[in-house]
N, C-alpha and C positions, 0 to 999 in steps of 0.2 A: 420467323420467331419474333414475338412481340418485343423482346429485349433489345432489338437492333436499333430502335428509335431512342436516342439518348435523352430526349427532351424531358419526359416525365420523371424517370427514376434518377437522373443526374441532379435535377433541381431538388427532389426530395432528399437525396443524399447530402447535398450541399447545405440545405437548410437544417437538416437534423444534426449535422456536425457543428454547424454554427450555434445551434441551441445547446448542444452538449458542451461546447467549449465556453459558453457564457454562463451556464448554470452549474456545472460540476466543479470547476476549479475553485470558486470561492467557498464551496462547501468543504472541499478537501483542505484548503488552507486554513479555514476557521476551526478545523478539528483540533481538540485539545485532549490530552490524556486525563483520565479522572484522578490519577495519583501520580505525582511526580516521583521519579525514581530516587531513592535515598542513596547517598554515597556509601559504598561498601568499605569495610575495614581493610586497610592495606597490609596489615601484618598477616603472615601465613599461619595457619593453624598448626599446632604441634602434633606431629604424627609419630607414633611409636613403630619401630620395626616389627615385622611379623615373624615370630619364631615358629618355624614349621614343626609340627608334632612328630615327625618321623626321623 
């Protein structure tokens, strides 16, 4: 089987992970949300009891 020689695919794997770990994290960290979440009202809404019709 050609995969038994670790020289070519292990170097490709190592360099690809090195590139991924240097390119992707700054993009993820620099991500900002378009709209900041507004604080919600802390008071509970008034709910009426449901009177069953039967």
